[in-house]
C-alpha positions in Angstrom: 0.0 0.0 0.0 1.1 3.6 -0.5 1.3 5.9 2.5 -0.8 9.0 2.1 -1.0 12.2 4.1 -4.7 11.9 4.6 -4.4 8.6 6.5 -6.4 6.7 3.9 -4.4 3.5 4.6 -5.9 3.2 8.0 -2.6 4.2 9.7 -2.4 7.4 11.8 -2.6 10.6 9.8 0.8 12.2 9.3 1.6 15.2 11.5 1.0 18.7 10.1 4.7 19.1 9.4 4.5 16.2 7.1 2.3 18.0 4.7 4.9 20.6 4.0 7.2 20.0 1.0 10.7 21.6 0.7 10.9 24.5 -1.7 10.9 23.2 -5.3 13.6 24.8 -7.4 13.9 22.3 -10.2 10.9 20.8 -12.0 10.6 17.0 -11.9 12.1 15.3 -14.9 9.7 14.7 -17.7 10.3 12.7 -20.8 11.4 9.3 -19.7 14.6 7.7 -18.4 16.9 9.8 -20.5 15.5 13.1 -19.2 15.5 11.7 -15.6 19.2 10.8 -16.0 20.0 14.3 -17.3 18.2 15.9 -14.4 19.9 13.6 -11.9 23.3 14.4 -13.4 22.7 18.1 -12.9 21.5 17.6 -9.4 24.5 15.4 -8.6 26.9 18.0 -9.9 25.4 20.7 -7.8 25.4 18.5 -4.7 29.1 17.6 -5.3 30.0 21.3 -5.4 28.0 22.0 -2.3 29.5 19.2 -0.3 33.1 20.0 -1.4 32.6 23.6 -0.2 31.8 22.3 3.3 35.0 20.4 3.8 37.3 21.7 6.6 40.8 22.6 5.5 42.1 19.7 7.6 40.1 17.3 5.5 37.0 16.5 7.6 33.3 17.2 7.4 31.0 17.7 10.4 27.3 18.7 10.4 25.5 19.8 13.5 24.1 17.0 15.7 20.7 18.2 17.0 18.9 16.3 19.7 16.5 17.9 22.2 16.4 20.6 24.8 17.4 18.4 27.7 21.0 18.9 26.6 20.6 22.7 26.9 18.6 22.5 30.2 21.1 20.2 31.8 24.0 22.5 30.7 22.3 25.3 32.6 21.6 23.1 35.6 25.3 22.0 35.6 26.5 25.6 35.6 24.1 26.5 38.4 25.3 23.5 40.5 29.0 24.4 40.0 28.4 28.2 40.4 29.8 29.1 37.0 26.7 30.4 35.3 27.0 33.6 33.3 24.4 35.9 31.8 25.4 35.6 28.1 25.3 31.8 28.1 22.1 31.7 30.2 20.3 34.1 27.9 21.4 32.3 24.7 20.4 28.9 26.0 17.0 30.2 27.2 16.5 31.7 23.7 17.0 28.3 22.1 14.9 26.4 24.6 12.0 28.9 24.1 12.3 28.5 20.4 11.7 24.8 20.7 8.5 25.1 22.8 5.3 24.0 21.2 2.1 26.0 21.2 0.6 23.9 24.0 3.5 24.8 26.3 5.3 21.5 26.0 8.6 20.2 24.5 9.0 17.2 22.2 12.1 15.2 21.6 11.8 15.3 17.8 10.1 17.4 15.2 6.4 16.7 15.1 6.6 14.2 17.9 4.3 14.1 21.0 5.1 16.1 24.0 7.5 14.5 26.4 7.2 14.9 30.2 10.8 14.8 31.3 12.0 17.1 28.5 9.2 19.6 29.4 10.1 19.5 33.1 13.8 20.1 32.4 13.1 22.9 29.9 10.7 24.5 32.3 13.3 24.5 35.2 16.0 25.8 32.9 13.8 28.7 31.9 13.1 29.5 35.5 16.8 29.6 36.1 17.0 32.0 33.2 14.5 34.3 35.0 11.2 33.4 33.2 8.3 34.0 35.7 6.2 30.9 36.5 3.0 32.9 35.8 4.2 33.9 32.3 1.7 32.4 29.8 4.3 30.0 28.2 5.5 28.9 31.6 2.0 28.5 33.1 1.0 26.4 30.1 4.0 24.1 30.6 3.5 23.6 34.4 -0.3 22.9 33.9 0.6 20.2 31.4 3.2 18.7 33.6 0.8 18.5 36.6 -1.8 16.9 34.4 0.7 14.2 33.4 1.6 13.3 37.0 4.2 16.0 37.8 7.8 15.4 38.7 7.0 12.1 40.3 6.1 10.7 36.8 9.4 11.8 35.2 12.3 9.6 34.4 15.1 8.9 37.0 17.7 11.1 35.3 15.4 14.1 35.5 14.8 13.5 39.2 18.5 13.2 39.8 19.1 16.7 38.4 16.3 18.0 40.6 17.7 16.2 43.6 20.9 18.2 43.2 19.0 21.2 44.3 16.6 19.6 46.8 13.7 19.7 44.5 13.4 15.9 44.9 14.5 13.6 47.7 17.5 11.4 47.2 15.7 8.7 49.3 13.1 8.6 46.6 15.6 7.7 43.9 17.0 4.2 43.0 20.2 3.5 44.8 23.4 3.1 42.8 26.3 2.1 45.1 29.9 2.7 44.0 30.7 -0.8 45.2 29.5 -1.9 41.8 33.1 -1.2 40.7 34.1 -4.4 42.5 31.5 -6.7 40.9 33.6 -9.3 39.0 33.3 -9.2 35.2 31.7 -12.7 35.2 28.9 -11.7 37.6 25.7 -10.3 36.2 25.4 -6.5 36.6 29.1 -5.7 36.6 29.8 -2.4 34.8 30.8 -4.2 31.6 27.4 -5.7 31.3 26.2 -2.2 30.4 26.7 -0.6 27.0 29.6 1.7 26.8 27.5 4.9 26.9 25.6 3.6 30.0 28.8 2.4 31.7 30.5 5.8 31.3 27.4 7.5 32.8 26.7 5.0 35.6 30.3 5.0 37.1 30.2 8.8 37.9 26.6 8.5 39.0 27.6 6.0 41.7 29.7 8.8 43.2 26.8 11.3 43.0 24.5 8.7 44.5 26.8 8.0 47.4 27.5 11.7 48.1 23.9 12.9 47.6 24.8 16.6 47.2 22.2 19.3 47.6 22.8 22.9 46.5 20.6 25.7 47.7 17.6 26.0 45.3 17.0 29.5 44.0 13.2 28.9 44.0 10.6 26.2 44.8 9.0 24.0 42.2 5.7 23.4 43.9 3.8 24.1 40.7 5.3 21.0 39.1 3.7 18.6 41.7 0.2 17.3 41.6 0.2 17.7 45.4 3.1 19.6 46.8 2.4 18.1 50.3 2.9 14.6 48.8 5.3 15.0 45.9 6.0 11.3 45.6 2.8 9.3 46.3 3.6 5.7 47.2 3.3 3.1 44.5 2.8 -0.6 45.1 5.7 -2.9 44.4 5.4 -5.3 41.5 4.8 -9.0 42.4 7.9 -10.6 44.0 7.7 -13.3 41.4 8.3 -10.9 38.6 11.7 -9.5 37.4 10.5 -5.9 38.2 9.5 -7.0 41.7 12.9 -8.7 42.2 14.8 -5.6 41.2 12.6 -3.3 43.2 13.2 -5.3 46.3 17.0 -5.4 45.5 16.8 -1.6 45.4 15.2 -1.5 48.8 18.0 -3.7 50.2 20.6 -1.3 48.7 18.9 1.6 50.4 19.2 -0.2 53.7 22.9 -0.9 53.0 23.5 2.7 52.3 22.6 3.6 55.9 25.3 1.3 57.3 27.9 0.8 54.6 31.2 -0.8 55.2 33.1 2.4 55.4 36.5 1.3 54.2 34.9 -0.5 51.3 32.8 2.6 50.4 35.9 4.8 50.5 37.9 2.4 48.4 35.0 2.1 45.9 34.8 5.9 45.5 38.5 6.0 44.9 38.2 3.2 42.3 35.4 5.1 40.6 37.5 8.3 40.5 40.5 6.4 39.0 38.2 4.8 36.4 36.8 8.1 35.4 40.1 9.9 35.2 41.8 7.1 33.2 39.1 7.4 30.6 39.2 11.1 30.1 40.1 11.8 26.4 42.9 14.1 25.2 40.3 16.9 24.5 39.0 16.7 28.1 35.8 14.9 27.3 34.6 11.5 28.3 33.5 9.2 25.5 32.9 12.1 23.3 29.3 12.5 24.5 27.6 14.9 26.9 26.0 12.7 29.6 29.2 11.0 30.8 31.0 14.3 30.6 28.6 16.3 32.8 28.3 13.5 35.4 32.1 12.9 35.5 32.6 16.6 36.2 30.1 16.6 39.0 31.5 13.3 40.5 35.1 14.5 40.5 34.1 17.9 42.0 32.2 16.1 44.8 35.3 14.1 45.5 37.3 17.2 46.1 38.7 18.2 42.7 38.7 21.9 42.4 37.3 23.5 39.2 40.8 24.8 38.4 42.2 21.2 38.5 43.5 20.3 35.1 41.1 17.4 34.8 38.0 19.5 35.5 39.3 22.5 33.6 39.7 20.3 30.5 36.3 18.7 31.1 34.5 22.0 31.2 36.3 23.3 28.2 35.3 20.2 26.2 31.6 20.8 27.1 31.9 24.3 25.8 33.0 22.9 22.4 29.6 21.1 22.2 27.9 24.5 21.9 26.6 25.7 18.6 26.0 29.5 18.5 23.3 30.3 16.0 22.8 33.4 13.9 19.8 34.5 16.1 22.1 34.6 19.2 20.8 31.3 20.6 23.0 28.5 21.8 22.3 24.8 21.1 24.2 22.0 22.8 25.2 19.0 20.8 25.0 15.7 22.7 27.9 14.5 20.6 30.0 15.4 17.6 30.2 13.2 14.5 33.3 14.2 12.4 34.5 10.7 11.6 31.1 9.4 10.7 30.3 12.5 8.6 33.7 12.4 6.9 33.5 8.8 5.8 29.9 9.2 4.6 30.9 12.4 2.7 33.8 10.6 1.0 31.6 7.7 0.0 29.1 10.1 -1.4 31.6 12.1 -3.5 33.3 9.0 -4.8 30.0 7.4 -5.8 29.0 10.6 -7.5 31.9 10.4 -9.9 34.6 12.5 -8.1 37.9 11.1 -9.2 39.4 8.8 -6.6 42.6 10.8 -6.5 40.8 14.2 -6.1 42.6 16.3 -3.6 39.5 16.5 -1.4 39.2 12.7 -1.2 43.0 12.3 -0.5 42.9 14.9 2.2 39.8 13.2 3.8 41.7 9.9 3.6 44.7 11.4 5.3 42.6 12.8 8.1 40.8 9.5 8.6 44.1 7.5 8.6 45.4 9.8 11.3 42.2 9.1 13.4 42.7 5.3 13.5 42.9 4.1 17.1 45.9 2.0 17.8 45.6 1.5 21.6 43.4 -0.7 23.7 40.1 0.4 25.1 37.2 -1.0 27.2 36.4 -3.4 24.4 39.4 -5.5 25.5 37.5 -6.7 28.5 35.8 -9.2 26.2 38.4 -9.4 23.5 41.7 -9.1 25.5 43.9 -10.6 22.8 42.5 -8.6 19.9 44.9 -6.0 18.4 43.3 -2.5 18.0 42.5 -0.9 14.7 39.1 0.8 14.8 37.7 4.3 14.4 35.6 6.3 16.8 32.6 8.5 15.9 34.0 11.7 17.4 37.2 13.8 17.3 38.5 12.2 20.5 37.2 8.9 21.8 40.1 6.4 21.9 38.5 4.3 24.6 35.5 3.5 22.6 36.0 3.0 18.8 32.9 1.6 17.2 32.3 -1.1 14.7 30.0 0.9 12.5 32.4 3.8 11.9 35.2 1.4 11.3 33.3 -0.4 8.6 32.2 2.8 6.9 35.7 4.3 7.1 37.1 1.2 5.3 34.5 1.5 2.6 35.5 5.2 2.2 39.2 4.5 2.1 38.7 1.7 -0.5 37.3 4.4 -2.8 40.4 6.6 -2.6 43.5 6.4 -4.8 45.9 7.4 -2.0 49.5 8.2 -2.9 50.7 6.1 0.0 48.9 2.9 -0.8 50.9 0.8 1.7 49.8 3.0 4.5 46.2 2.9 3.5 46.2 -0.9 3.0 47.8 -1.5 6.4 45.2 0.6 8.1 42.4 -1.3 6.3 43.9 -4.6 7.3 44.1 -3.6 10.9 40.5 -2.4 10.8 39.2 -5.5 9.1 41.0 -7.7 11.7 39.5 -5.7 14.6 36.0 -5.8 13.2 36.2 -9.5 12.6 37.4 -9.9 16.2 34.4 -8.0 17.5 31.9 -10.4 16.0 29.4 -11.6 18.6 28.7 -15.3 19.3 25.5 -15.2 17.2 27.4 -14.1 14.1 26.4 -10.5 14.1 27.9 -7.2 15.3 26.9 -4.6 18.0 28.2 -1.1 17.9 30.9 -0.9 20.6 31.3 -4.3 22.3 31.0 -7.9 21.5 28.3 -10.0 23.2 27.0 -7.1 25.3 23.6 -8.8 25.6 22.9 -9.3 29.3 19.1 -9.1 30.0 19.6 -7.7 33.5 20.7 -4.1 33.1 17.5 -3.0 31.4 15.5 -4.3 34.4 17.2 -2.1 37.0 14.9 0.6 38.4 17.7 3.1 37.7 17.6 2.3 33.9 14.3 3.8 32.8 15.6 5.8 29.9 16.8 4.4 26.6 19.0 1.4 25.8 21.6 0.4 28.3 23.0 -2.6 26.5 24.6 -3.0 23.0 23.3 -6.1 21.3 23.9 -6.8 17.6 21.9 -4.9 15.1 21.0 -5.4 11.4 22.4 -2.0 10.3 25.8 -2.4 11.9 26.0 -6.0 10.8 25.2 -5.0 7.3 27.9 -2.4 7.1 30.5 -4.9 8.4 29.3 -7.5 5.9 29.5 -5.0 3.1 33.0 -4.0 4.2 34.2 -7.6 4.3 32.7 -8.3 0.8 34.4 -5.2 -0.7 37.7 -6.6 0.8 37.1 -9.9 -1.0 36.1 -11.8 2.1 32.5 -12.6 1.2 33.3 -16.3 1.4 35.0 -16.1 4.8 32.9 -18.2 7.2 32.6 -15.3 9.6 31.1 -13.2 6.8 28.7 -16.0 5.9 27.6 -16.2 9.5 26.8 -12.5 9.4 24.8 -13.0 6.2 22.9 -15.8 7.7 22.1 -13.7 10.7 20.8 -10.9 8.5 18.6 -13.2 6.5 17.1 -14.6 9.7 16.4 -11.1 11.0 14.3 -9.9 8.0 10.8 -9.0 9.2 7.7 -10.5 7.7 7.0 -7.3 5.8 10.3 -7.6 4.0 12.2 -4.9 5.9 14.9 -4.8 8.5 14.8 -3.0 11.9 17.0 0.1 12.0 18.8 0.5 15.4 20.9 3.6 14.6 18.7 5.2 12.0 14.9 5.7 11.5 13.9 2.9 11.1 12.9 0.1 8.8 13.8 2.3 5.8 17.2 2.8 7.3 17.7 -0.9 8.2 16.5 -2.0 4.8 18.6 0.6 3.1 21.7 -0.7 4.9 21.1 -4.5 4.5 20.1 -4.8 0.9 23.2 -3.2 -0.6 25.3 -5.3 1.8 23.7 -8.6 0.8 24.0 -7.8 -2.9 27.7 -6.7 -2.5 28.3 -10.0 -0.6 27.0 -12.0 -3.6 23.3 -12.5 -3.1 21.6 -12.2 -6.5 18.9 -9.5 -7.0 16.5 -12.4 -7.5 17.0 -13.8 -4.0 13.7 -14.1 -2.2 14.9 -11.8 0.7 15.9 -9.1 -1.8 12.6 -9.3 -3.7 10.6 -9.1 -0.4 12.6 -6.0 0.5 11.9 -4.4 -2.9 8.2 -5.1 -2.6 8.0 -3.6 0.9 9.9 -0.4 -0.2 7.6 0.0 -3.2 4.6 -0.5 -0.9 5.5 2.4 1.5 6.6 4.9 -1.1 4.8 8.2 -0.6 2.6 9.8 -3.2 5.2 12.5 -3.7 7.7 9.9 -4.8 9.8 10.0 -1.6 10.1 7.9 1.5 9.7 8.8 5.1 9.3 7.1 8.4 8.3 8.7 11.7 10.1 7.9 14.9 6.8 6.6 16.3 7.4 3.5 14.2 9.6 2.3 17.1 6.5 2.1 19.3 3.6 1.9 17.0 3.6 -0.7 14.1 1.1 1.5 12.3 3.8 4.0 11.7 6.3 1.5 10.1 7.4 2.9 6.8 5.1 6.0 7.2 6.0 9.6 7.5 6.8 12.8 5.7 9.2 12.3 2.8 12.8 13.3 3.7 15.9 13.5 1.6 17.9 11.0 3.7 15.2 8.4 4.0 14.3 8.7 0.3 18.0 8.1 -0.4 18.2 5.0 1.8 15.2 3.5 0.0 16.8 4.3 -3.4 20.2 2.8 -2.3 18.4 -0.4 -1.6 16.4 -0.4 -4.8 19.4 0.4 -6.9 21.4 -2.4 -5.4 18.5 -4.7 -6.1 18.7 -3.9 -9.8 15.6 -1.7 -9.9 17.3 1.3 -11.6 14.8 1.4 -14.5 11.8 0.8 -12.2 9.0 3.3 -11.6 9.7 3.5 -7.9 13.3 4.5 -8.5 12.3 7.0 -11.2 9.9 8.7 -8.9 12.3 8.7 -5.9 15.1 10.3 -8.0 12.6 12.9 -9.2 11.7 13.7 -5.6 15.3 14.3 -4.8 15.8 16.4 -7.9 12.8 18.5 -7.4 13.4 19.3 -3.7 17.1 20.2 -4.1 17.9 23.9 -3.4 19.7 26.1 -5.8 23.0 25.7 -3.9 22.9 22.0 -4.3 21.7 21.3 -0.7 18.6 19.8 0.7 16.5 20.8 3.7 15.6 18.2 6.3 14.0 19.4 9.6 12.8 15.9 10.5 14.9 13.6 12.7 16.1 10.5 10.9 18.9 9.4 13.2 18.6 7.3 16.3 20.5 7.3 19.6 18.1 5.1 21.6 15.0 3.9 19.6 12.2 6.3 20.5 13.9 7.7 23.6 16.7 9.7 22.0 16.4 10.9 18.5 19.0 12.7 16.3 18.9 15.1 13.4 22.3 14.7 11.7 22.5 17.9 9.7 24.8 16.3 7.1 22.6 13.3 6.4 20.4 15.6 4.2 23.5 16.1 2.0 25.5 12.9 1.9 22.8 10.3 1.4 20.9 12.0 -1.4 24.2 12.6 -3.2 25.1 8.9 -2.7 21.8 7.7 -4.1 21.9 10.1 -7.1 25.5 9.2 -7.8 24.7 5.5 -7.9 21.7 6.2 -10.1 23.9 8.1 -12.5 27.2 6.1 -12.3 26.1 2.7 -11.3 26.7 0.6 -8.2 30.2 0.9 -6.6 32.3 -2.2 -6.8 29.9 -3.8 -9.3 32.8 -5.0 -11.4 34.5 -6.5 -8.4 31.3 -8.5 -7.7 31.1 -9.8 -11.2 34.7 -10.9 -11.0 34.0 -12.6 -7.7 
């Protein structure tokens, strides 16, 4: 079936934003395949020029990484807690937060999404810190909505931790997280390495915060955010003792009792162990893991342990957080949760090469040089499960040597293989190290996760503390597909480990023909990743799995010729494959269809026309919708470079053919 904006398929109607098309500057091609190809060639040339103009002189690309206002709110709360707030920063952050408020007084976590309670609470508190009066219309609307949804008591744990720092919530009413977890052996469930790396980096400093329970003087009360200020945390019945929730709730109660009478030498030693763990993992740029949550909690934790703000560790940490700030033309300040230069650079290089840019073009050689310099050649936390594996991966960020990731490593290799580098021996050695590392990070089931191997324990997600997003890192179809594609391009499609990855992917195909997208939205991303990988690895376009994927993509193509999928598809099956057409998601669908041999099909012709007609004069595309995924549903990302690199990749493959097609025929 074809998704329509009037909801005629029986699925939910698209949000109002979905009805808006980007400004059309080029009429859709008319006159058959030859005219379509000519229009695509012109659009490709413009897009190449635009992307080349955005390369940094050092060789990298980076687009803004937009998430939601909790990043900005927590930045203000951190500054208030440390006593380092300043008027300029506060005013700029408040301007951005207000600009994201919806007409009903709430905040969402992605464009067009539903209002979100914790984001609305954090944004409201940040604006109060900035001086907005609680009886101002925009503030009163927010607080009324918060009360109607259960108030602070109904918010997630992380929100209530921030409020506890100022006495707006009781520490006793939060789950306990003892620092003694540092001593849980690696073979025992719920040791810190059972958590995904992003959760692990956040939980370790939070054990210090949980043990210290600091309270700074609150500059105002928040009674207006409780349903009943006299009983801000109404008691809730425990889950049955025979259920997993009940077991972990009772474990939490036992930990609260232990907190009253801890073994003091053990507690002191555990706090010192946590501090050492945190400091050892600080990156050269001062950040932790290249992402905001571990950084802010690490700064707080070390400060609580006696580190002065002028201490080199904290001074570097605070400076790194300032580098996450994007100052916009209107004077507002947006905080990036992370920065994505390695990811953006390898995707940009792939896009340019597939669009016909010569493999020895100076821009591609410079990008390759920068990527080669970024390869990580020292061990990180991944060695806990792979102690004998030599390093060789790439991280997502400028600095994150502790946590290279499998997805970036695969895509960097795919980018490097497209470049005619003058030092071929250097490039080949880097590629070989990367392939060896990625192969070594394969999980027992034959697939790949993002940062760790076999990070699949079922227990961390059940902790009362872990009520926000993914806290483990199991294998996913999109990462596995990128690794399989990388291995096939390296001529290892017949390697037994590659075949196991292919078998895993085939088994993971959904009944509808698509694949779930863990790191991009959603089935369109998963399918756009898997189909090219399977074809590159040698599956014929006639394979039943490929044909099912083609039929599904054709069935969810929008009437305007594009593809889109709303983030609600992570929770509501009615949204799968449905949403406003976006440049990146249209490109993902086209990349799958082109790999499947559908270049001359009607769906591809209409999809290419959609990209051509929505391209701006300068060769760029506009994409306000969020198509990236941090945690499915819970944390969504708008990668500002996705709107450029993926449409260019799709158009380039339409015009110039599939990359490595000749190699596949030879194989």
